[in-house]
N, C-alpha and C positions, 0 to 999 in steps of 0.2 A: 504493500500500500504506500502511495506517495505521501511524503510528509506534508502536513497542512501548511507549514511555514514556507516550504519550497514552492507549493502551489500558489500561495499568496504573492510571493516575490515575482513569479512568472506572470501573474495577472497584472501586477503593477508595472512590470517592464513593458507588457503589451500596451497598457494605457499610455505610457510615456511615448512609445513608438507611434501610436495613433496620433498623439498630439503633435509630434515632430512632423509626421506626414501631412497632417492637416495644416500645420503652420507653413510648410513648403508649398502646398497647393494654394493656400491663401495668398502667399507671397507672389506666386506665379500669376494668380488671378489679378492681384493688385497692379502688377507691372503691365499686364495686358490691358487692364481697365484704364490705366493712365495713358497708354499709347492710343487707345481708341478714342478716349476723351479729348486728346489733343488734336485729333483729326477732324472732329466735328463739334461745332458749338451750337447749342440749342438756345434759341431766343425766348422760348416759352417757359414760364415759371412752372415748377413741379407742384402739382396740387397735393395738399395734405388734408384730406377730408376727415381723418380720424383724430379727434382731440381728446386729451386726457382731462377728465373732470376735476382731478386733484391739483394739477400744476399748470395745465393749459398747453403742454407740449403737444405738437401735432405730428401725425405720421401718414405716410402714403398708403400703407396697408393695415388692415384690421389686425392681422397677426402680430404686427410690430407693436401696436397699441396694447394688445393682450399681454405680450411679453413685458412691456414697460410697466403695466399696472402692478405687476408682482413686486416692483421696487417700493411701492407704497405700503406693502404689507411686511410683516416680520418673518415671512416664510423664506427659508433658505434650504430647499429640498436637495440640492446637489452638494456632495461633500468630497473632499480630496482624499484619495486612497492612501496618500503618503503621510499627510499630517493631520487629517480630519477637519480642516478648515471648511466652512460651509459657504455656499454661494447661491445667489438668486437665479442666475442664468448660466447656461452651459458654456457660453462664450467667455464668461468671467472665469469659470473653472478651467477652461482650456488655456487662457492666458496665464493663470496661476500655475498650471502644470509645467509651463516653460521654465519656472524657477527650479523645479526638481530635475528637469532635463538639462539644466545648465545653459539654456539658450537665452541669449540677450541680443535680440535682433536690432535694437535701436542704439546706434553708436554716435557719440559726440564728435563732430568734425574738428573741434577745437583742441580737445585734450584726450580723445580716444576712449573715454569712459563709456561703458555700455549699460543698457537698461532692458528689462524684460517688458516694460510697458511704454507706450508712446507718450502717455501723460507725464510720466516721470522724466522722460527725455526732454520733453517740451519745457517742463519746470526747470530742469537743470540748465538749459540753454540761456535762461535769463541771467545766470551768473556771468557768462561771457559777454552778454549784451551791455552790461553796466546799468541796466534799467532797474530802478528801485521804486516801484509804484506805491509801496505801502509805507505811509508815514505815521509816526507816533504823534498823537494830538497833544501830548504832554510836553515833549522836549524837541519834537521836530525831526528826530532821527529816522532815517529811511531804511527800508529793507527790501530785498529781492522777493522774498516769499511771505505770504500772509501768516504762515505758521511761526516764522521768525518774529514777526511783529507781535503776535499773541504771547509768545514766550517773554518778549521784552516788556510787555505791558504788566507782567507779574511784578516787575521791579517797582513800578509806580503804585501798584495796588498793595505792595508789602507782602505779597504771597510768596512763600518759599516751600513748594510742595515736596522737594527732595531732602529727606531728613536722614542724618547719619545715625545708624543703629548703635554705634559705639559711644558717641559723646553727645548726641542730640542736636548737633549743629545743623542748621537748615540752609538750603540753597535754592536759588531761583532756576538754575539750569542743571540738567542731568550731567553735563560734562564737568561742571564744577564739583558736583557731588562725587563723581567717579574719581576725579583728581584728588579730592580731599581724602578719600578712602585709602590712598597710598600711604598716608601718615600712619594709620593703624596697622597696615600690613607689614611695616618695617622695611619695605623695599626701597632702596636708594639706587636707582639705575644710572644716575648722572654723576660721573667721577671727574675730578679735576686732574688734568694731565700734568700739572705742576707739582702738586703735593699729595695726590691720591685721595683727598677728602671727598666723601660721597654725599649726594643730596637727593631728596625725594623729587624735587621739581627742577626743571631746566632753568627756570627763572632764578632759582636760588643759586644754581651753579654760575649763571651769568653775573649775578651780583658778587659772588665770591671771587670770580676771575678779575674783578676790578682791583682787588688787593694786590694780586701779582703784577698788575699793570701799573700800580702806583696811583690809580685814579681815586679821587675823593669827591664823589658826586653830590654829597649832601652839604650844602653851604649855609652858614648862619647869616640871616638877613640883617642881624644887628652889628656884627663885627667882622664878617667875612671869613671867619675860620671855617675850614672844611673838614669833613669826616668821611670815613669809608662806609659806615653803617648809619642807617636812619635812627636807630636807638641811641647811638652816641650823640647825634645832633640834638635829640629830644632831651637828653640828660644835660647837655651843654646849655640849652636855651633857658633852663631854670636859673642859671647864673646871672642872667640879665633881669631877673625879677627879684623882688625882696623876700620871696618865699624861702624859708629854711625849715623844711619839714623833718629833717633828720637831726636828732639830738643825742648827745653823749650821756650814757647812763651814769657816768662817774661824776662829771662836773656840770652837766646840763648845757654845755656849749652847743649851739645849733649850726647845722650845715645844710647846703643846698642839695647834696646828693649822698648816697649811701657809702660810696667809695671814699669820700672825704672823712666820714665818720670813722671808717675802718683805719685809715691812716692816722687819724687823731688818737685812736685808742691805743696805739703803740706807745704813746707817751706814758700812759698809765700803767702799761705792762712792763716798763723798764725797771 
């Protein structure tokens, strides 16, 4: 008796093969259709007598309308044999099956990136066009995609949906959350070629490299003194104020920073 799992695999392979063949047939049909369309131009408008009562979209054939009406219901009778994802139409399922078949027929002429669906390819092409039609009403920042604008708007709304399970810190973007999680993993993939010191983030390595280059990018606006680290500048800025928050436990003398207190304490320890 043939193993059930083996039979299932064979069925799935047949499904993929059918999708590949249908894709090739459709491709040939599209090419031929484009050629014939370029040879003759029809001046008469196509009549679309079948209209959807839900959204107003119209169709040339009744069958097309019937297929469309399913989109207004929650019914998804067609499921993928590979991953179980459900679809309303067979055409949607066939397009989805291209993913499992590894077929990406839509290629970007600018960077060569390929896509399984025409819509994804069209959306991607906006990046190369430089067009950013979606603007933020709060700050005026523009975006190529509407989804990017929606994510950006979370900042103004104060919404941070991505929460760290380790420390509870929240983030507006998934990428920020993912980058933050590296801290808890202990992974430090970025190493300094000069001293071998490792860092979690590339930005941290870049800041560290300034030390070896002798660059001090953090400059005091009061006296012009420069520092390698932002923290050093912040400590220094206190010296320009009258604040002396650190006091000696022995004689109660006050200081602007903790390091000054430590140096002073050496007097009492002599």
